[in-house]
N, C-alpha and C positions, 0 to 999 in steps of 0.2 A: 600599658596595663589597663584592664577594664576597671571602671569606676563603680564601686558599690553604690546602691541607692538606699538611703535610710529615711523611711517615712515615720516621723516622730509624733504625728497627731495633728491637731489637738483632739482630745476626747469630744464626742458628740459631733464629729464632722465626717461620719460615714467610715470610720476606721475599720469597724467590723465588716462592713461590706467589702472594703478593699482586701481584707484578710481572707474572706471566705469566697468572694464572688469575682474578684478581679486578678489579684496577684498570682493565685494558683494557676491561672490560665495564661500567664505570661511565659512564653517559650524561652526567652532570654532577656535579662539575666534570670537565674534560678531563684525562686522564692524560698526564703529560709523560714521554717516553722517558728511561730512566735514563742513557743516554749524554749527553743534554743536562744532566742533573743533575750528573753527574761533571764535565763540562766547566765548568759554572758554579761549582762549589764545591770540587772535589777536585783538579783539574788546574791546572797553572800555579803561579806564585809567589804565596803568600798575601799577601806584603807589597805586591803590586801589585793586590790585589782591588779591583774597582770594582762597586758595587751595581747601577748602571744597565746595565753590560755584562753582569752576571750575569743580570739579568731578560731582556735581549735574547737571551742564549744559551739561556735556557729557552724562548723563543718565546712568552712570555705577552703578550697585548695589554693595553693600558691597562684596568684594572678587571677583567681576567680572573683567575679564581682559580687553577685548576690543581691537580693532585695530583702530588706528588713522592714517590717511594719509593726509598730507597737506604740499605742498612744501613751502608755505608761512611761515612755522615755522622756516625755516633757513634764512628768509629774502626775500624781494621782488626783483625779477630779475632786474627791471629797476632802482632801487635805491641802489643796492649793499648791501642791509641790513643795510644801513646808517652806513657804516664803522664797521659793526659787532655789533652795539649796539642792534639792533632788535634781532639778532641771540642769543646773550648771554642772553639778558633779557628773551626771550622765553624759552631758555634752563633751566634757573633757575626756571621759573614758572612750567615747566614740572616736574622738579625734586621735587618741593614742592607738586604738586598735585598727581604725579604718581612716587614716589621714587623708586619703584621696576621695573620700565619699562625697556624693551629692546628697543634699538634705532636702526632704520634702516636708513642708509645713502647710497644713490646711487650716484656715481660720474661718470664723463664722461671726456674723453680727452679734454683738454682746447681748442685746435684749432678748434675742431668740436662744442663744446658747445657754444663757443663765436659766431660762425657763426649762430647757432640755436637761440641764444639770440637776435642777431640782426634781424633775420628773424621774430621772435616773436614780436619785437618792431615795425617792419613795419606792421605786421599783425594786431597789436593792434592800429594802427593809426599813427605811427611815420612817420616823414617827412625828417629827416636828413640823410645824407650819412653815411656810416659805420664808417669812421674815426671820424666824428663829434660825433657819438654815443659812440664809444669806448674810445675816449679821450676828454670828454666834458670839462675838466678843462683847456684845451689849448684854448678853444674858449670863455670862460667866464671870466668876471672880477668882482671885488668887491664881494658883498655878494653872487652873483650867483655862484661864483667859490669855495665857502666854503661848503664842503659837509654837515656839520651839519645844515647849513642854507637852502641849496637848493640841496638835495640829487640827485645824478645822477648815471648812470651806473659806476661800478668800477671793474677793472680787479681783484682786491684783493678778490672779492667775490668768485672766483674760485681757490683760494689758499686753498685747501681742508683741509690741516692738522690742521689749526687753529680751525675750527669748530669741527673736529673729536676729537681733544685733549680736547676741552671744554667739550664735552659730556663724554669723558673718565674720566675727573676729577670729574664730577658730578655723574656718574653712575658706573664707573669701566670699564676697557678695555674689559672685557669679556662680558659686556652687550651691547657693541656698535658693530653692524654688518655692515661692509662696503662691498658694492657690486659694480661691474663695469657694467656700462650700456652696454659696448661693449660685455660683456659675455652674457648679457640678449639678445642683438640683434642676436648674433650668435647661442646661445644655445637654444632659443625658449622654448618649453615645457620641455625639459631635464633640462635646467637651472632652470625653475620655480619649477620643482619637487625637485631639490636640495635646492632651496630657501625655499620651504615649509617645507622640512625635517629639515632644520637648525632652523627654527622658530617654529617647531611643530604645523603646521597648518593642519586642516582637510579641504580638498578642494573638491568641486564638479567638478572634472576634465572634464567631458563631456560638462560642461557649459562654459569652458574657450575658448575664441577666441583670437588669436594673431594678428588679422587684425589691421593694423596701423590706427590711428585716422586722423592725419593731415600730409601731406607731405610739406616739406619746399618749399618756393618760389624760382624760378630761378632768376637769375640776372635781366633778362628783365621784369619778372612779378613784381619784387620788385620795379623797376623804375615806372611801371604803378601804383602800389599800393601807392607809395609815392606821386604821382600826385593826385590820388583819395583822399588821406588823407588830402590834403590842404583844403578840403571842409567840414571837420568835426573837432570839437574841442576835440573829444574823441580819445583814452581814456588814453593815456600816457601823462605825464606832460611835458616831454622834447621834444617839437615839436613846430611848428608854423602852423597857418592856415589862409587862406584868408577870408573865410566866413564859418559860421556854418549852414549847411543845415539840419534841423531836419529830422531824419529818414535815412539820407544818410549813417551813419556809418554802419548800418545793411545791407542796400541795397548793398553798395560797397563790403561788406564782402561776400555776396552771389555771386556777380559777380566774384570776385577774386577767390573764392574757386571753382567755376564752371570752370573758365579758368585754374586753377591749376590742376584740375582733368583731363582736356583735354590733358595735357602733351605736348601742342603745344609750350610751352615756354622753354623747355629744363630742365636741372636738377639744383639742388641747387649748388651754388658756394662753393669752398673751401676757406680757409682763405687767401691764396695767391691772389686769384681772387678778394676777397672782399676789401683788404687793400693794396695789392701790396706785392711782395716777401720780400723786406727788412723789412717792418713793421711786416709781418707775422713771420719772423724769430725772430725779437725783442720780440714779444709777446710770442713766444715759449720759448725763453730764460728766460723770466720773471718768468716762473713757474718751471724751472729746479730744483732749490734748494728745493722747497716745495715738488715736486714729489719724489725727492731722499729721502727726509725725510719720506715720506709715505712708500716707498719701504723698508727702513731700519727698520721702526717701525712695519709695518703691513705685510711685505713680499708679497705685492700685485704684480701681474705680469703686471705692467704698461708698461714695454718695449714691450710687445707683442701686445699692443693695441693703439699705437700711442701717448702715453703721453710723452711730452718732458722730456728727462732725460740727454741730452748732449747739451751743449751750441753750438749754430750754429754761424759760422763766417758771416761777412758782414751783420750784423743785424743793422737796423737803425730805431730809434723811429721816428714816424711822427711828423713833426713840422710845424707850420704856422707862418708867419711873424706877428710882433706886430701890424702893420697897419691893417692887415686883422682881427686879433683878436678883435680889437676895433670896427670894423664895424659889428661884429656879435652880434645880440641882446641877 
C-alpha cells in the first residue's frame, strides 16, 4: 500500500510555498487541499474524532497515499500549540487515520524563526512590542497568565525534539523525516530534488518556482504596522485596539505590503535588534540542550546553520517591575 506523506510544519519554514508552489506540481502522490486537512484534523470537537470520517474528509480512496501539508498540525504559531496539547492530540489523530504515513517536519534556527514569528504577529494585526509578545506571562496576571486558560506565544513551541520524538513514538523513527529550512534556503532546486528523491515524489520540475512569497518587515515598518493595527480588532488574540474600522485590516495590509516591496524601510532585524543583546543570548541559551539532543539523536548539521549549541555568557532574561506588570491589561 502507498504511504501518505504528512508535512506538519513548522510555521515560518516555507509551508505556504510548499502548499502553493511545490506540492500542487507533484504528479504522485496527489496533493490534498489544505481545507480538507483542516476539516479532517483541526476543526470540530477532538473528542468526537473518527478516523474513517477523517479519511473520507480528505477524499483519499482506499490504498491512495496523498500529500497533506498544513503547519497548523503542529500547533498555532501565536498560542504555542497550547503547551503541546494541540500538537500531541493532532499527532494521535493522524496516527489513527493514516497509520502508515511518513511525516515531514521542517525546522529552523530558533533565533531566526522567533524573529519571523514576531514579524508574522505584526503582519496579522499584532500591536505589542517584541518583548511583550515573546514573554507574555511576565505582563499578565490571574487567569490571563495561565496558558491553558489564555494561550499565548511560547518559546517552548520551538524546542523541536519534543514534537519529533512524539511522532517517532507513533510512527517509528524511520518514518519521520526532519529537514532544515536553512538547507532549503541555500540549496534551492538541488535541495528540492534531494527532498523529492527521499520522499519518492514525481514532480513536474519545469513548473516549480522558488520565488519568495513574503519578505519580513523591517524594524521601522513594523512600528508603522503596529500603529495601523490599533484600528482593527483582527486577527490575533493577544493585542489591543483603539477602534475597529471595518475593512481596515485588509486595506492596511495592502498598504504595508506595498511599502515592504519598495524596500525603503530597510531589512528585517535580527534577534539582538529585536529584544536587545542580553535577552537574545538568554533566548539562544534556552534552546541549547534541546538542539544538542537533536544533534545526538538525528545527526543533524545544526552547528553549520546558526542553531544555538553552546551556552553564551552575559545572558539576561528580560524582566519588568511588578508595578508595571499590574498596569498592563
